C-alpha positions in Angstrom: 9.6 -3.0 26.4 9.7 -2.2 22.8 7.5 -5.1 21.8 5.0 -4.3 24.5 4.9 -0.7 23.4 4.4 -1.8 19.8 1.5 -4.0 20.9 -0.1 -1.1 22.7 0.3 1.0 19.6 -1.2 -1.7 17.4 -4.3 -1.9 19.7 -4.8 1.8 19.9 -4.6 2.3 16.2 -7.0 -0.6 15.6 -9.5 1.0 18.1 -10.1 3.9 15.8 -10.7 7.6 16.6 -11.9 6.9 20.1 -8.4 5.7 21.0 -6.7 8.8 19.7 -5.7 10.0 23.2 -4.1 6.6 23.9 -2.2 6.7 20.6 -0.9 10.3 21.3 0.4 9.1 24.6 2.6 6.5 22.9 4.2 9.0 20.6 7.2 11.2 21.1 6.2 14.9 21.0 8.4 15.2 17.8 7.3 11.9 16.3 7.6 11.6 12.5 5.4 9.5 10.2 6.8 8.7 6.8 5.0 6.9 3.9 5.3 7.1 0.1 5.1 10.7 -0.9 4.1 12.0 2.5 5.8 13.0 5.8 4.0 14.2 9.0 5.6 15.5 12.2 4.4 16.0 15.7 2.5 13.6 17.9 -0.9 15.1 17.4 -0.6 15.3 13.6 0.9 11.8 13.4 -2.0 10.4 15.4 -4.5 12.1 13.1 -2.7 10.7 10.0 -2.6 7.1 11.5 -6.3 7.1 12.2 -7.7 9.2 9.3 -5.0 9.4 6.7 -4.7 7.4 3.5 -3.9 4.1 5.3 -6.1 4.6 8.4 -9.2 2.7 7.3 -7.1 0.1 5.6 -5.1 -0.5 8.8 -8.3 -1.3 10.7 -9.4 -3.9 8.1 -6.2 -5.9 8.2 -5.1 -8.8 10.3 -2.1 -7.8 12.3 0.7 -10.2 13.1 2.6 -10.1 16.5 5.3 -7.4 16.6 8.7 -8.5 15.5 12.0 -7.1 16.7 14.3 -6.0 13.9 17.6 -4.8 15.3 16.7 -1.7 17.4 13.3 -1.3 15.7 10.0 -3.2 15.7 8.1 -4.3 12.6 4.4 -4.6 12.5 2.9 -6.5 9.5 -0.8 -6.3 8.5 -2.1 -8.8 6.0 -5.3 -8.7 4.1 -8.3 -10.9 5.0 -8.9 -13.8 2.6 -12.2 -12.3 1.3 -10.8 -9.0 0.3 -8.4 -7.6 -2.3 -6.8 -5.1 0.1 -3.1 -4.4 0.1 -1.1 -5.2 3.2 0.9 -2.8 5.4 4.3 -3.0 7.0 5.1 -0.5 9.7 8.6 0.0 11.2 8.7 1.7 14.6 11.7 3.5 16.0 11.9 4.4 19.7 13.3 7.1 22.0 12.9 6.1 25.6 9.5 4.7 26.2 7.9 6.5 23.2 7.7 6.0 19.5 9.7 8.6 17.6 9.6 7.3 14.0 7.0 5.4 12.0 7.7 4.3 8.5 4.8 2.7 6.7 4.6 1.1 3.3 2.0 -0.9 1.4 2.6 -4.4 0.2 1.5 -5.4 -3.4 -2.1 -6.0 -4.0 -3.1 -9.6 -5.0 -3.3 -10.1 -8.8 -6.6 -9.3 -10.5 -8.6 -12.2 -11.7 -7.7 -13.0 -15.3 -10.1 -12.0 -18.0 -10.1 -12.8 -21.7 -8.2 -10.1 -23.7 -10.5 -7.3 -24.8 -8.6 -4.0 -24.7 -10.8 -1.3 -22.9 -11.6 1.8 -24.9 -9.7 4.1 -22.6 -6.6 1.9 -23.0 -7.0 1.9 -26.8 -7.0 5.7 -26.8 -3.8 5.8 -24.7 -2.0 3.4 -27.2 -3.2 5.3 -30.3 -2.2 8.6 -28.9 1.0 7.5 -27.1 3.5 9.3 -29.4 1.6 12.6 -29.8 1.0 12.7 -26.0 4.8 12.1 -25.5 4.5 8.7 -24.0 6.1 6.6 -26.8 5.8 2.9 -26.2 8.8 0.7 -25.5 9.1 -2.6 -27.4 11.3 -5.6 -26.6 12.2 -8.4 -29.0 14.8 -11.2 -28.9 17.9 -10.9 -31.0 19.7 -13.8 -32.8 22.0 -14.3 -29.8 19.0 -14.6 -27.5 19.7 -11.1 -26.0 16.6 -9.0 -25.4 16.6 -5.7 -27.4 14.7 -2.6 -26.5 13.5 0.2 -28.7 10.9 3.0 -28.7 8.3 2.6 -31.4 6.2 5.6 -32.3 3.8 3.8 -34.7 2.3 1.4 -32.2 -1.5 1.3 -32.5 -4.5 -0.8 -31.7 -5.4 -3.2 -34.5 -8.3 -5.0 -32.8 -9.6 -5.9 -29.4 -6.7 -8.3 -28.9 -4.1 -7.1 -31.3 -1.7 -4.3 -31.7 0.1 -3.2 -34.9 3.1 -1.0 -35.9 4.8 0.2 -39.1 8.4 -0.8 -39.6 10.3 1.4 -42.0 13.3 -0.9 -42.4 11.8 -3.8 -44.5 15.1 -5.8 -44.3 16.1 -4.7 -40.8 17.2 -6.6 -37.7 13.7 -6.5 -36.1 12.0 -8.2 -38.9 14.6 -10.9 -39.1 14.4 -11.4 -35.4 10.6 -11.9 -35.2 10.7 -14.4 -38.0 13.1 -16.5 -35.9 11.3 -15.7 -32.6 8.0 -13.9 -32.7 7.7 -13.2 -29.0 7.7 -9.5 -28.1 6.7 -7.3 -25.1 5.6 -3.7 -25.0 5.4 -1.2 -22.2 3.2 2.0 -21.8 3.9 4.5 -19.0 2.4 7.9 -18.3 4.6 9.4 -15.5 2.0 12.1 -14.8 -0.9 9.7 -14.0 1.3 6.7 -13.2 -0.7 4.7 -15.8 1.4 1.6 -16.6 0.6 -1.3 -18.9 2.6 -4.3 -20.2 1.7 -6.3 -23.3 3.1 -9.6 -24.3 2.4 -11.3 -27.6 3.7 -12.7 -31.0 4.6 -10.4 -33.8 4.2 -11.2 -37.5 4.4 -9.4 -40.8 1.0 -9.1 -42.5 0.9 -9.6 -46.2 -2.6 -8.3 -46.6 -2.5 -5.0 -48.6 -5.6 -3.6 -46.9 -4.1 -4.2 -43.5 -0.8 -2.7 -44.6 -2.5 0.5 -45.9 -4.6 0.8 -42.8 -1.7 0.4 -40.4 0.4 3.0 -42.3 -2.4 5.5 -42.5 -3.2 5.2 -38.7 0.5 5.8 -37.7 1.2 9.3 -36.4 2.0 11.9 -39.0 5.6 12.1 -37.7 6.1 8.4 -38.4 4.6 8.5 -41.9 6.8 11.5 -42.8 9.8 9.2 -42.5 8.5 6.8 -45.1 6.5 8.8 -47.7 7.1 6.0 -50.3 5.7 3.3 -48.0 8.8 1.2 -48.3 8.3 -0.4 -44.9 6.1 -3.3 -43.8 3.2 -3.6 -41.4 3.5 -5.9 -38.3 0.6 -7.2 -36.2 1.1 -8.4 -32.6 -1.3 -11.1 -31.4 -1.6 -10.4 -27.7 -1.3 -13.2 -25.2 -1.1 -11.1 -22.0 -2.1 -7.6 -20.9 -1.5 -6.3 -17.4 -1.5 -2.9 -15.8 -3.5 0.0 -14.2 -4.8 3.4 -15.1 -3.0 5.3 -12.3 -2.3 5.3 -8.6 -4.6 6.7 -5.9 -4.8 6.9 -2.1 -5.8 3.2 -2.1 -3.2 2.0 -4.6 -3.7 1.0 -8.2 -6.7 2.4 -10.1 -8.6 0.2 -12.6 -6.1 -2.6 -12.6 -6.5 -5.2 -15.4 -5.1 -8.7 -16.0 -6.0 -10.3 -19.4 -4.8 -13.6 -20.8 -5.5 -15.1 -24.2 -6.6 -18.4 -22.8 -8.7 -17.0 -20.0 -12.4 -17.8 -20.0 -14.7 -14.7 -20.5 -16.3 -13.7 -17.2 
């Protein structure tokens, strides 16, 4: 019975607004719909959300698999069509008698963006250069001498070119510099919890001996960072980027302005 009820639900939702009455009939009067960041209660409100909410149009574009029993519940899985970049949906249905009383819906990850050659967008450059003053300091990972990853926040991270980052390291004889001489591979992370903007960077770090570059990197570091090294006793490090991935935020349809950049990708 549950599988048959789930199939009827699937058909009614796919039919769009004209099937709203049929959808309401399948729902318990106190049905609840739960998805990330949102909960709706009552059969009428749940039907409206299923048909016209954030996932309503997406659900009608997907290819739905046959219902699958999972313990006392039923799972519905919608997968994207091959010619789209849609995310998929997974809906778990709970039952009371011959009605659906609980609907839990989540999106599956979007397919990866097509790789582009590394060229940092201007908006991302601004984020990086203002990370510390906007209270989003960037996290850096390097590999220690025992092959153990080590994490630290670095306030001086800045854009050096379209495919390079840079930072000022105050401890000229510190562990970080010794580590990148042995293994230059590093990773950095930017996160703005307010907008959900999230970016990961991977590359190879090296000390630059060019005095002009050294002066430029120090002067472009935030004032709070320069204040820790008035005498400029530190060194400048450049990171040649090999991979950049992330997105500018999260919206009703998922990730906003997602990017995937690789050093060896061919320009599009």
